C-alpha positions in Angstrom: -10.7 37.7 -39.3 -13.2 34.9 -37.9 -11.8 32.3 -37.0 -11.7 28.9 -39.4 -15.0 26.4 -39.1 -14.2 23.1 -38.5 -16.3 20.5 -40.5 -17.8 19.0 -37.6 -17.0 17.5 -33.8 -17.1 14.1 -35.0 -13.5 12.9 -36.1 -10.4 13.7 -34.2 -8.7 12.4 -36.1 -8.3 15.1 -38.1 -8.4 17.3 -35.6 -5.7 16.1 -33.5 -3.8 16.5 -37.1 -5.0 20.5 -37.8 -3.5 20.9 -34.0 -0.2 19.6 -34.4 0.6 21.3 -37.8 -1.4 24.3 -36.1 1.0 24.5 -33.1 3.8 23.8 -35.5 3.7 26.7 -38.0 1.6 29.5 -35.5 5.1 29.6 -33.5 8.0 30.7 -35.3 11.1 29.4 -32.7 10.0 25.9 -34.2 11.4 25.8 -37.6 11.1 22.1 -39.3 13.5 19.7 -37.8 16.3 19.2 -39.8 17.5 15.3 -40.7 20.8 16.0 -41.5 21.8 17.0 -38.0 20.4 14.2 -35.8 21.8 11.0 -38.0 23.7 9.7 -34.9 20.2 9.3 -33.0 18.0 6.5 -34.1 15.8 6.8 -37.0 13.1 6.3 -35.4 13.2 8.3 -33.1 14.4 11.4 -35.3 10.7 9.9 -36.7 9.1 10.2 -33.5 10.1 13.9 -33.2 9.4 15.0 -36.5 5.2 13.7 -35.9 5.4 16.3 -32.9 6.9 19.2 -34.7 9.3 19.7 -31.9 12.5 22.0 -33.0 16.6 20.3 -33.3 17.3 21.9 -29.0 14.4 19.5 -28.3 15.4 16.7 -30.1 19.3 17.2 -29.2 18.1 17.7 -25.6 15.3 14.5 -25.1 17.9 12.2 -26.9 20.5 13.2 -24.0 18.0 12.3 -21.5 17.2 9.3 -23.2 21.0 7.7 -22.7 20.5 9.0 -19.1 17.7 7.3 -18.9 18.4 4.4 -20.8 21.6 4.3 -18.6 19.9 4.2 -15.4 17.9 1.4 -15.9 18.6 -1.7 -14.9 16.6 -2.9 -17.9 14.0 -1.7 -19.8 10.7 -3.5 -19.3 8.7 -0.7 -21.4 8.8 -0.1 -25.9 11.6 2.2 -27.0 9.0 4.8 -28.6 7.0 5.4 -25.1 10.0 6.1 -23.4 10.9 8.4 -25.8 7.9 10.0 -25.5 8.3 10.6 -21.9 11.5 12.3 -22.6 10.4 14.7 -25.4 7.7 16.0 -22.9 9.9 16.0 -19.6 12.4 17.9 -22.3 10.1 20.5 -23.6 8.0 20.8 -20.2 11.8 22.2 -18.5 12.0 24.4 -21.7 8.3 25.5 -21.5 8.4 25.4 -25.3 4.9 25.0 -27.0 5.8 21.7 -29.6 2.7 19.2 -29.1 -0.1 18.4 -26.6 -0.4 15.7 -24.6 -2.5 14.7 -26.5 -1.0 14.3 -28.9 2.5 12.3 -27.3 -0.4 9.7 -26.0 -1.6 9.5 -29.5 2.0 8.8 -31.1 2.5 6.5 -28.4 -0.2 4.6 -28.1 -1.3 5.0 -24.1 -4.2 6.8 -21.8 -3.4 10.1 -19.7 -2.4 7.2 -16.4 -0.4 4.9 -17.7 1.8 8.0 -19.0 2.1 10.0 -15.7 3.1 6.6 -14.5 6.1 5.9 -16.5 7.4 9.1 -16.8 7.5 9.1 -13.0 9.2 5.7 -13.9 12.0 8.2 -15.0 13.1 9.5 -12.4 15.9 6.0 -11.1 18.4 8.3 -9.9 16.4 11.1 -8.6 17.3 13.6 -10.7 15.3 13.3 -13.8 12.6 15.3 -12.9 12.2 18.2 -12.3 10.1 20.0 -10.1 8.8 21.4 -12.6 7.5 18.8 -14.2 6.3 17.1 -11.3 4.3 19.9 -10.8 2.9 20.2 -14.1 2.0 16.0 -13.6 0.2 16.8 -10.3 -1.5 19.6 -12.0 -2.5 17.2 -15.0 -3.8 14.1 -13.6 -5.8 16.3 -11.1 -7.0 17.9 -13.7 -7.9 14.8 -15.6 -9.6 12.7 -12.7 -11.9 15.9 -12.6 -12.7 16.1 -16.0 -13.2 12.4 -15.9 -15.5 12.9 -13.0 -17.5 15.5 -14.7 -17.9 13.7 -17.9 -18.9 10.7 -15.9 -21.3 12.6 -14.1 -22.8 14.8 -17.8 -23.8 11.2 -19.5 -25.6 9.9 -16.6 -27.8 13.4 -16.3 -28.2 13.8 -19.7 -29.8 10.5 -19.9 -32.6 11.8 -17.0 -33.0 14.6 -19.4 -33.2 13.9 -23.1 -34.9 11.7 -24.7 -33.5 8.6 -26.4 -33.5 8.6 -30.5 -30.6 8.7 -31.5 -31.2 13.2 -32.6 -29.5 13.9 -29.1 -26.1 12.8 -29.4 -25.1 15.5 -31.3 -27.2 18.4 -28.3 -24.6 16.6 -26.3 -21.6 16.6 -28.1 -22.1 20.7 -28.1 -23.4 20.8 -24.2 -20.1 19.4 -23.7 -17.8 21.3 -25.5 -19.5 24.4 -24.6 -18.9 23.2 -20.9 -15.1 22.7 -21.8 -15.1 26.0 -23.7 -17.4 27.9 -20.4 -14.7 25.9 -18.3 -11.5 27.7 -19.7 -11.9 30.7 -19.7 -14.4 31.0 -16.7 -12.1 29.7 -14.4 -8.0 29.8 -13.7 -9.2 26.6 -11.7 -9.4 23.9 -14.2 -9.5 21.0 -11.1 -11.9 22.5 -9.0 -14.4 20.2 -8.7 -17.3 21.8 -6.7 -17.8 25.1 -9.1 -16.6 23.0 -12.9 -19.9 20.8 -12.0 -21.7 23.8 -11.0 -20.6 25.8 -14.1 -22.0 22.4 -15.7 -25.4 22.6 -14.9 -25.6 26.6 -16.1 -23.9 25.0 -19.2 -27.5 21.9 -18.8 -29.3 24.5 -18.4 -29.0 26.3 -21.2 -29.3 23.8 -23.9 -32.2 22.2 -21.8 -34.7 25.9 -22.9 -33.4 25.6 -25.6 -34.3 22.0 -26.3 -37.5 20.8 -28.7 -40.1 19.9 -26.0 -40.3 16.0 -27.5 -36.1 15.4 -27.2 -37.1 16.4 -23.4 -37.9 14.2 -20.2 -41.0 15.1 -19.2 -40.1 16.2 -15.4 -37.1 18.5 -17.7 -40.1 19.6 -20.3 -42.6 20.8 -17.0 -39.2 22.3 -15.4 -38.7 25.2 -17.7 -41.1 28.6 -16.7 -43.6 29.5 -19.0 -42.2 32.5 -19.4 -39.5 31.2 -21.7 -39.3 32.0 -24.7 -40.1 29.3 -27.4 -37.3 26.9 -28.0 -37.9 26.5 -31.4 -38.8 29.9 -32.8 -35.5 30.9 -34.8 -34.1 34.9 -34.3 -34.1 37.4 -36.9 -31.3 37.7 -38.4 -32.4 40.3 -41.1 -34.1 42.1 -38.4 -33.1 46.1 -38.1 -29.9 46.4 -35.6 -31.3 49.9 -34.6 -34.3 48.0 -32.9 -32.6 45.0 -31.3 -34.1 43.2 -29.4 -34.0 42.7 -25.6 -31.8 40.1 -24.6 -33.5 36.9 -23.4 -33.8 36.0 -19.4 -30.4 34.8 -18.8 -31.4 32.5 -15.9 -34.7 29.9 -15.6 -34.6 29.9 -12.0 -36.9 27.6 -11.9 -35.1 24.8 -14.1 -31.6 25.7 -12.3 -33.3 24.5 -9.2 -34.5 21.2 -10.7 -31.0 20.7 -12.4 -30.1 21.5 -8.4 -32.4 19.3 -6.5 -32.0 16.2 -8.7 -28.3 16.5 -8.4 -27.8 17.0 -4.7 -26.3 20.6 -5.5 -27.0 24.3 -3.7 -29.4 26.3 -5.6 -28.1 29.7 -4.6 -24.3 29.0 -5.0 -25.4 27.9 -8.8 -26.7 31.0 -9.8 -24.0 32.8 -8.4 -22.3 31.3 -10.7 -24.7 31.4 -13.4 -25.0 35.0 -13.1 -21.3 36.3 -12.7 -19.2 33.8 -14.9 -21.1 31.9 -17.3 -23.3 34.9 -18.0 -20.1 36.7 -18.7 -18.4 33.5 -20.8 -22.2 33.7 -22.7 -22.2 37.4 -23.1 -18.1 36.3 -24.9 -19.9 34.8 -27.6 -22.7 36.8 -28.2 -25.2 34.3 -27.4 -27.4 36.3 -24.9 -29.1 37.7 -27.0 -30.2 34.5 -29.9 -32.1 31.9 -28.9 -30.2 29.1 -31.3 -28.0 26.5 -30.0 -24.5 27.5 -30.5 -22.8 26.6 -33.2 -21.0 23.1 -33.3 -18.6 24.1 -35.7 -17.3 28.0 -33.6 -17.1 25.7 -30.7 -15.0 23.2 -32.0 -13.0 26.1 -33.0 -12.5 27.3 -29.5 -11.9 24.8 -27.7 -9.3 23.4 -30.6 -7.5 27.1 -29.6 -7.9 26.9 -25.5 -6.5 23.2 -25.6 -3.3 23.9 -28.2 -2.4 27.4 -25.3 -2.7 24.7 -22.8 -1.0 22.0 -24.4 -3.0 19.3 -22.0 -5.5 16.4 -22.3 -8.1 17.2 -25.4 -11.0 17.5 -23.4 -13.3 16.4 -26.2 -12.3 12.8 -26.4 -13.9 12.2 -23.1 -16.9 11.7 -25.4 -15.8 9.2 -28.7 -14.7 7.2 -25.3 -10.5 7.7 -27.2 -8.3 5.3 -25.6 -6.0 8.1 -24.6 -8.7 8.9 -21.7 -10.4 5.7 -20.8 -10.6 5.3 -17.3 -7.8 2.9 -15.6 -9.8 -0.3 -14.9 -9.6 -1.3 -11.3 -7.7 -4.7 -10.8 -9.6 -7.3 -8.6 -7.3 -6.9 -5.8 -8.8 -3.5 -4.8 -12.0 -4.3 -5.4 -13.3 -3.8 -1.6 -15.0 -7.2 -0.2 -17.3 -6.8 2.0 -20.0 -9.6 3.1 -22.7 -11.1 0.9 -26.0 -9.3 1.5 -28.4 -12.1 2.2 -31.4 -9.7 3.3 -34.2 -10.1 1.4 -35.1 -7.3 -1.0 -38.0 -5.1 0.4 -35.4 -4.8 3.2 -32.5 -4.0 1.2 -31.4 -0.5 1.7 -30.3 1.1 -1.9 -26.8 2.0 -1.7 -25.4 5.0 -4.2 -21.8 5.0 -5.9 -20.2 7.4 -3.5 -18.3 9.0 -7.0 -16.4 12.1 -6.1 -19.0 14.5 -6.9 -21.8 12.3 -5.4 -19.2 12.3 -2.2 -18.5 16.8 -2.4 -22.4 17.6 -3.0 -22.7 15.6 0.9 -20.0 17.0 2.4 -21.0 20.2 1.8 -24.9 19.8 2.4 -23.3 18.5 5.8 -22.0 21.2 6.8 -24.3 23.5 5.4 -27.2 21.7 7.3 -24.9 22.2 10.4 -24.6 26.0 9.5 -27.9 26.5 8.4 -29.6 27.4 11.6 -26.5 30.1 12.6 -26.7 33.2 11.7 -24.4 35.5 10.5 -24.0 37.8 13.9 -22.9 36.9 17.6 -25.5 34.6 18.8 -26.9 35.9 22.4 -25.2 33.3 24.5 -21.5 34.6 22.2 -23.0 38.1 22.6 -23.1 38.0 26.7 -19.7 36.6 26.5 -18.8 39.7 24.6 -20.5 42.1 27.1 -19.7 40.7 30.1 -15.4 41.6 28.8 -13.9 44.0 31.3 -13.0 45.2 27.0 -16.5 44.8 25.1 -14.4 43.4 21.7 -17.8 43.0 19.3 -16.7 46.2 17.5 -12.8 45.2 16.7 -14.3 41.4 16.0 -17.1 42.8 13.7 -14.6 45.2 11.4 -12.3 42.1 11.3 -15.0 40.5 10.3 -15.2 42.5 7.3 -11.6 43.5 6.6 -10.5 40.2 6.2 -13.6 39.1 4.2 -12.8 41.8 1.5 -9.0 40.4 1.6 -10.6 36.9 1.3 -13.4 37.4 -1.8 -10.5 39.6 -3.6 -7.5 36.8 -3.3 -10.2 34.3 -3.7 -11.5 35.4 -7.3 -7.4 35.9 -8.2 -7.2 32.6 -7.8 -10.1 30.8 -9.1 -11.5 33.1 -11.8 -11.9 36.7 -12.3 -15.8 37.2 -11.6 -15.8 34.5 -8.3 -14.8 37.4 -5.7 -18.4 36.8 -4.7 -18.0 32.3 -4.3 -15.7 33.8 -2.1 -18.2 35.5 -0.1 -20.5 33.1 -0.3 -18.0 30.8 1.2 -16.4 33.3 3.9 -19.9 33.9 5.1 -20.3 30.1 5.7 -17.0 30.0 7.3 -18.2 33.3 9.5 -20.8 31.6 11.1 -18.6 28.2 11.6 -16.0 30.3 13.4 -19.1 31.9 15.8 -20.4 28.4 16.5 -16.8 27.2 17.2 -15.9 30.3 19.4 -18.9 29.9 21.3 -18.8 26.3 22.2 -14.6 26.8 23.4 -15.8 29.6 26.2 -18.9 27.7 27.4 -15.5 25.0 27.9 -13.8 27.6 29.6 -16.3 28.8 31.9 -17.1 24.8 32.6 -13.4 24.6 33.8 -12.1 27.4 34.9 -16.4 28.5 36.1 -15.3 32.3 34.9 -17.6 34.7 32.5 -14.7 37.0 32.0 -12.2 36.1 29.1 -11.4 39.9 28.4 -7.8 38.9 27.3 -8.8 36.4 24.8 -11.5 38.0 23.3 -9.2 40.9 22.8 -6.3 39.2 21.3 -6.2 39.4 17.6 -4.3 36.8 17.1 -6.5 34.6 18.2 -9.9 35.8 16.2 -7.7 35.6 12.9 -6.6 32.0 13.6 -10.2 30.7 15.0 -11.0 32.3 11.5 -9.0 30.9 9.3 -9.3 27.2 10.7 -12.7 28.0 9.9 -12.5 28.8 6.6 -9.9 25.9 5.9 -12.2 23.8 6.9 -14.7 24.5 4.8 -12.5 25.6 1.7 -11.6 21.9 2.4 -14.8 20.8 2.1 -15.6 22.6 -0.9 -12.4 20.9 -2.5 -11.0 18.4 -0.6 -8.2 17.8 1.6 -5.7 19.4 -0.3 -1.9 20.1 -0.3 -0.1 22.5 -1.7 3.7 19.8 -2.8 6.3 20.5 -1.2 4.6 23.8 0.0 8.0 26.0 -1.1 7.1 29.0 -3.1 10.7 30.2 -3.5 12.3 29.6 -6.7 12.8 26.5 -8.2 11.3 26.4 -11.2 7.8 25.7 -10.2 4.9 28.7 -11.6 4.6 30.5 -8.4 0.9 31.9 -9.9 -1.7 31.7 -7.2 -4.1 29.2 -8.5 -5.0 26.9 -5.7 -6.3 27.2 -2.4 -4.5 24.5 -0.6 -3.1 24.5 2.8 -1.3 26.7 3.0 -3.1 29.5 1.3 -5.4 30.9 4.4 -2.2 31.6 6.5 -0.7 34.2 3.2 -4.2 35.6 2.4 -4.6 36.9 6.5 -0.9 37.3 7.2 -0.8 34.9 9.7 2.2 33.0 11.2 2.0 29.3 11.1 3.3 29.3 14.5 0.2 30.7 16.2 -2.4 29.0 13.8 -1.5 25.5 14.9 -2.5 27.2 18.8 -6.3 27.0 17.7 -6.4 24.0 15.8 -6.6 20.9 18.8 -9.1 23.6 20.7 -10.8 23.5 17.5 -11.4 20.3 16.8 -12.2 19.7 20.3 -15.1 22.1 19.9 -16.6 20.8 17.0 -18.2 17.5 17.4 -20.0 17.3 14.0 -16.9 17.3 11.9 -16.0 14.6 9.7 -13.1 12.4 10.4 -12.1 13.5 7.0 -12.1 17.0 7.7 -10.0 16.0 11.7 -7.4 14.9 9.8 -7.2 17.2 7.4 -6.2 19.2 10.2 -4.1 17.3 11.8 -2.7 17.3 8.0 -2.4 21.4 8.5 -0.7 21.0 11.9 1.6 18.3 10.8 3.1 20.6 7.5 3.2 23.2 10.3 5.5 21.4 12.5 7.4 19.7 9.7 8.2 23.8 7.5 6.1 26.0 7.5 6.4 27.3 11.7 9.9 27.4 10.8 9.5 29.9 7.8 12.1 33.1 8.0 10.7 35.6 10.4 8.6 32.8 12.4 7.9 33.9 15.9 8.8 30.1 16.6 12.3 31.4 16.2 11.7 35.1 18.7 10.5 32.2 21.6 13.6 29.7 21.1 15.3 32.6 21.4 14.1 33.7 24.5 13.7 30.2 25.9 17.6 29.7 25.8 19.0 33.1 26.4 16.5 33.3 29.8 18.3 30.5 31.2 21.1 27.9 29.4 20.5 25.1 31.5 16.5 24.9 31.3 15.7 23.2 28.0 12.4 23.1 25.3 11.3 20.4 26.2 12.8 17.6 29.2 13.5 14.6 27.5 12.6 13.5 30.7 8.5 13.9 29.8 9.4 12.3 26.7 7.8 8.1 27.7 5.2 10.5 29.2 1.8 9.3 27.8 1.1 13.4 25.8 -1.7 14.9 27.6 -3.9 16.9 26.1 -5.5 19.9 27.9 -4.3 22.7 26.8 -6.7 24.6 25.9 -6.4 27.8 23.0 -6.8 30.4 26.5 -3.7 28.3 27.7 -2.2 28.9 24.4 -2.6 32.5 23.3 -2.0 33.8 26.8 1.0 32.0 26.6 3.7 32.2 28.8 1.7 31.6 31.9 3.7 29.7 34.2 6.9 29.9 36.0 10.2 28.1 33.2 10.7 25.8 37.3 7.3 24.7 37.9 7.0 21.2 36.9 3.7 19.1 36.8 3.3 15.4 36.6 1.1 13.9 33.8 -2.0 13.1 36.8 -1.8 16.3 38.2 -5.4 18.0 38.8 -3.7 21.2 39.0 -2.5 20.9 35.5 -6.5 22.1 34.2 -6.4 24.7 36.6 -7.0 28.4 34.9 -4.4 29.6 33.2 -2.5 32.4 36.0 -1.4 35.7 34.5 2.6 36.0 34.6 2.4 38.9 37.1 2.9 35.7 39.9 6.0 34.0 39.1 7.4 31.4 41.2 9.7 32.4 43.4 13.8 32.4 42.6 16.8 31.4 45.0 19.2 34.0 46.7 21.3 35.4 43.9 20.1 33.7 40.8 19.1 35.5 37.8 15.5 36.0 36.5 13.7 33.0 34.0 11.7 34.3 32.1 7.9 32.5 32.0 8.2 28.7 29.9 5.7 29.4 26.8 3.4 26.7 27.4 2.7 27.0 23.1 6.4 26.2 23.0 6.4 23.3 24.7 3.0 21.2 23.6 4.9 22.6 20.1 8.0 20.7 21.0 5.9 17.6 22.1 4.0 17.3 18.8 7.4 17.9 17.4 10.0 15.3 19.1 6.7 12.5 18.1 6.7 12.9 14.6 9.7 13.2 14.3 10.4 9.7 16.0 7.3 8.1 14.1 9.0 9.9 11.0 12.3 8.1 12.2 11.2 5.1 12.8 9.4 4.7 9.6 11.8 5.3 7.6 14.4 3.1 9.7 12.0 -0.1 9.3 12.9 0.5 5.4 16.9 0.2 5.6 17.8 -0.8 9.2 15.9 -3.2 9.7 19.3 -5.7 10.5 20.8 -3.5 12.7 17.8 -2.1 15.3 20.7 -1.0 17.4 21.0 2.0 15.3 17.8 4.0 15.6 17.9 5.0 18.9 21.6 6.3 18.9 20.3 8.1 15.7 16.8 9.7 16.6 20.0 11.2 20.1 21.0 13.1 16.8 17.8 13.9 15.5 16.9 15.3 19.2 19.5 17.0 19.8 19.5 19.0 16.5 16.5 20.2 16.7 16.4 21.3 20.6 20.6 22.4 20.2 20.8 23.3 16.4 17.3 24.7 15.7 18.3 27.2 13.3 19.4 24.9 10.3 15.2 23.9 10.0 15.1 27.6 9.5 13.5 27.3 5.6 13.9 23.7 5.5 12.3 20.2 6.3 12.1 18.3 9.6 12.8 15.1 7.2 16.5 17.0 5.4 17.4 16.5 9.4 16.0 13.5 9.6 17.8 12.1 6.4 21.4 13.6 7.2 21.3 12.3 11.0 20.4 9.1 9.4 22.9 9.1 6.8 25.5 10.8 9.1 25.2 7.6 12.3 25.6 4.5 9.6 28.5 6.2 8.4 30.6 6.6 11.9 29.6 3.2 12.6 30.4 2.3 8.9 27.6 0.8 8.0 27.1 1.1 4.3 24.4 3.0 3.8 24.1 5.4 0.6 22.4 8.9 0.1 20.5 7.1 -2.8 19.0 4.3 -0.9 17.9 7.0 2.0 16.4 9.2 -0.6 14.8 6.4 -2.7 13.4 4.8 0.4 12.1 7.6 1.6 10.0 8.4 -1.6 7.5 5.4 -0.1 6.6 7.4 2.8 3.6 9.3 2.8 2.9 12.4 1.8 6.9 12.7 0.7 7.5 15.4 -1.7 10.9 15.4 -3.9 11.6 18.7 -3.6 12.5 17.8 0.1 15.5 16.1 -1.1 16.1 17.9 -4.1 15.0 21.4 -3.1 17.4 22.5 0.1 18.5 25.6 1.3 22.6 25.8 1.5 22.9 29.6 2.0 20.6 32.9 1.8 18.9 32.6 -2.0 20.4 29.5 -3.2 19.4 25.8 -3.2 20.7 22.7 -4.0 20.4 18.3 -3.3 19.9 17.1 0.1 23.7 15.3 -0.4 25.2 19.1 -0.7 23.1 20.1 1.9 24.9 17.4 4.3 28.0 18.1 2.9 28.4 22.0 3.3 25.8 23.2 6.1 24.7 19.9 8.1 28.3 18.2 8.5 30.3 21.3 9.3 27.5 22.1 12.2 27.0 19.2 14.2 30.8 17.6 13.2 32.2 17.3 16.7 29.0 16.1 18.0 28.9 13.6 15.2 32.1 12.3 16.1 31.0 11.3 19.5 29.5 8.6 18.2 32.3 7.1 17.3 34.3 7.4 20.4 34.6 5.2 23.9 31.6 7.4 25.2 29.1 8.6 22.8 26.4 10.8 24.2 24.0 9.5 26.5 20.9 8.0 24.3 17.8 10.2 24.2 14.9 8.5 25.5 11.9 7.0 22.8 8.9 9.3 23.0 5.5 7.5 23.3 3.9 7.4 20.0 0.2 7.8 20.5 -2.8 7.6 18.9 -4.1 10.6 16.9 -4.5 13.0 19.1 -7.8 14.1 17.9 -11.1 11.9 19.4 -13.3 11.4 16.8 -17.5 11.7 18.5 -18.9 10.1 16.0 -17.1 7.7 15.0 -18.3 3.4 16.7 -16.6 2.9 20.0 -16.5 -1.2 20.5 -18.4 -2.6 23.2 -15.9 -3.8 26.0 -15.3 -7.5 25.9 -16.6 -8.2 22.6 -14.1 -8.1 19.0 -16.3 -6.4 16.6 -19.7 -4.9 17.9 -19.5 -1.1 18.0 -22.0 1.8 19.2 -22.4 4.7 17.9 -23.9 8.1 19.2 -27.6 9.5 18.1 -26.8 11.5 14.7 -28.9 14.0 13.3 -31.7 12.5 10.3 -29.6 15.0 7.8 -28.6 11.6 5.7 -30.1 9.5 4.1 -28.9 5.7 6.2 -27.6 4.6 2.5 -24.7 7.8 2.4 -24.2 7.0 6.4 -23.0 3.5 6.5 -22.4 2.3 2.9 -21.7 -0.9 4.2 -24.3 -1.9 7.6 -26.0 -5.0 6.6 -29.2 -3.2 8.9 -29.1 0.3 10.3 -30.3 0.6 14.4 -30.8 3.7 15.3 -31.4 3.7 19.4 -34.5 6.2 19.8 -35.8 7.0 16.7 -38.0 4.4 14.9 -37.6 0.9 13.9 -40.2 -0.9 11.8 -42.2 -4.1 12.7 -40.9 -6.3 15.8 -39.9 -8.8 13.1 -36.9 -7.2 12.4 -35.5 -7.1 16.0 -35.8 -11.5 15.5 -33.9 -10.6 12.4 -31.3 -8.8 14.3 -31.5 -12.0 16.6 -31.0 -14.1 14.9 -28.1 -13.2 13.1 -26.5 -12.8 16.3 -27.5 -16.3 17.4 -26.6 -18.3 14.3 -24.4 -20.7 14.1 -23.7 -20.8 10.5 -20.4 -19.1 9.2 -20.3 -16.0 7.0 -18.3 -16.3 4.1 -16.3 -13.4 2.2 -17.0 -12.4 -0.7 -13.9 -12.9 -3.7 -13.8 -12.8 -6.8 -10.9 -15.6 -7.4 -14.8 -18.6 -8.1 -12.3 -21.2 -8.7 -10.6 -20.5 -4.9 -12.3 -21.8 -1.2 -13.8 -19.4 0.4 -11.8 -18.2 3.4 -14.2 -18.3 6.7 -15.5 -15.0 8.1 -14.9 -15.3 12.2 -18.2 -14.7 13.7 -19.2 -12.0 15.9 -18.3 -13.0 19.4 -20.8 -11.5 22.0 -20.7 -13.5 25.6 -23.8 -15.7 25.5 -24.0 -17.8 28.4 -19.8 -17.9 28.7 -20.3 -19.2 25.0 -17.7 -16.4 22.7 -16.1 -19.1 20.3 -17.5 -19.9 17.4 -17.5 -23.6 17.6 -19.9 -22.8 20.5 -16.4 -24.2 23.0 -16.3 -22.9 26.4 -13.3 -20.0 26.4 -10.0 -19.8 28.2 -11.8 -17.2 30.5 -14.5 -14.6 31.4 -15.3 -11.9 28.8 -13.6 -9.1 30.2 -17.0 -7.4 30.1 -18.4 -10.5 33.2 -15.4 -10.4 35.0 -16.0 -6.8 36.0 -19.1 -7.2 36.6 -18.8 -10.5 38.7 -16.5 -8.5 40.3 -18.6 -5.7 41.1 -21.5 -8.1 42.8 -18.7 -9.4 45.1 -17.4 -6.5 46.0 -20.8 -5.5 46.6 -21.7 -8.3 48.6 -18.8 -7.8 50.8 -19.7 -4.5 51.3 -23.1 -5.6 52.4 -22.2 -8.2 54.6 -19.7 -5.8 56.7 -22.1 -3.2 57.0 -24.9 -6.0 58.2 -22.0 -7.2 61.3 -21.2 -3.9 62.2 -25.5 -2.7 62.7 -25.5 -6.4 64.9 -22.4 -5.5 67.2 -23.4 -1.6 67.7 -27.0 -3.4 69.0 -24.8 -6.2 71.1 -23.3 -3.2 72.6 
């Protein structure tokens, strides 16, 4: 039976009405709501339920939820009908029933997507209203909305460059947008993938451009269409004999597609792959390959309607109509970035393109591909030499491993993204493979310089090292394409969260390769140091991956971390995982991948001073242990990887605890070191409590325990409420805690039944007159990772910075979006008058002012750049209280050199006298 055709695509209100009807009548389990059964409820609430076609059971549960919310809210600031709509949404999501779509409830309560998301999260006052299922649904909807909004905004701008504005282009644009939404829904399982969705949009535009009448196109696209294309005005011969079927028109106009990609800064080869796989299959399903006509808008609307009702989220067609439910949120005035006024002449001004989500993504991908463009898919000559220098040549094992892992990666990529996306997976794997070779070569060069050896046979024949290095390279590629995202909570057990694999967020790559998180962590720091071209965002992404591993992923059942800890504790009871005395020492970052993957390498009794040059010596094999005292039982060599892991773990743990204490215990600063002592004791001696749990669960439990014995009134609800405000906090951390095997409950149940039972004796010691000795406070450094491309401050100045020379792969506007003038030493700068302008800017006594949007208030003066000129460095030209650091150092150097010369002259004179 053919689908029922719609009148047109413009009357969205009629579509919504039919949507509600079809969504209710198609479901046999959704009978008409009985008004008699709900006389105990507010009449307006029942009316809202009837308009959304919910069942009696949904109505009852939503009303019960509303009464709970009503009691927990101190005051109801929002209208009741909006809160009712939020309660209904939470109820149907938890019950997983198809009563209404997100758009239908937004229309009913007059809210847009962002406002509604904020309202639903506001319901979670007592932290037990929103389940993990609802929270996951909210996150998915929010991300999908952000992606669709960004795509539509780019679609509008692109269409203005393609189509002539004569009033007729609107219907063409509407059909194109609807077809894209349908293609995205059918071809992709991950509809929130910005890059692949944008590539699919370009494919859709290509189809419409080549079928568009020439007089409707701008000159650029008229000339871009290949001459071999059939005239777009030609109609299909529908009455032609089926026996003589017309050959299909060319599936893809390569020249036109390349023009679209060039105009939108998108890689043409990737878009062609999307076209030939996903988009061609989609067109074939609509029987468009054999037709040169535009797709019928009614057919597209009907088919998208079915998809929209199935997904039960927002109607993407409403973006085209500027509907209030999908309006972009207005930027608050306070959030607008305030920058200095641009006072350069117009001819010198650099036009900076707006940094939209799509532009940022395309620029990042372009930069990555540019960096790897010169690399091949095979080991370089230098890397091949390293392989040949090994006692056992690892070349064949490396190639075979890449082939096996590449196949596994592409297959799992296709399962996650879409049924025909395995080719795209191989394309991204190829980029990761190039990065893998590049970083490996850099690592080996660094090791050769450090150790003065060229035979790295043991390291290069370590399969775990290679798999970890490849996984890290692929994580960089995926983060570049998909943004720095992580699985919310990261728990893969129950809890009502959809277990279907629909994203590529970390730690997806670990699951694909069957790689232990503890093994992966070993390569992260060396990887960052070996590749100075990594952007700051990517470095931060990898650092976050490292934190996720330390806080929970490395503590999963079956992790090699537990075996190492067991060996450490059994090998010598007196030896600790990490000596607390080292907490106050700076965290040394001289460990390399070789140190960690060939660990354990140093005897347990050997202690190196922090600044000892021997800390960078070659890793010694474990066949040369330190001599044992007579009668002393042998000990296992201490693990470098475990030692560094715990150093970083302690610093992460204390950083989190310090932040939470600043929220809750500012009036009791004496409690922070006590809580830290209990927390550190738990991680060191009761590490089994971390199995399949989260670091923050132990932190909150330790805080509650100490406050309890010290008679400080601090409830768990208060702790959890403050914890929600911490960066990267997930509600699953306190709502979904392992109690016993296979059983999960809240953080309070965990404290009472597990934490308190295990540590009761230790906790009570803190209430005695002889409490345990306090653990030293770890020294918290800044990020251990240097950013090679970041500007460095000039000594002796407050805000003068120098950036290293960069390759000219991107425009200055993108590279320095807020700079007044870009100066690159070593490249052509232009006329000499530009140097004069710089001097004028530096020496000018006029103060510059920050731009403010509040025109009625007096602008706040911006501090002038401070330079050391003639001993003056203040804005008013007055003498500073002392010479600048730079001038002082130069003076010291000059004085020292003068004294040395005088001394030498005296010695020479005395020797001549003798």
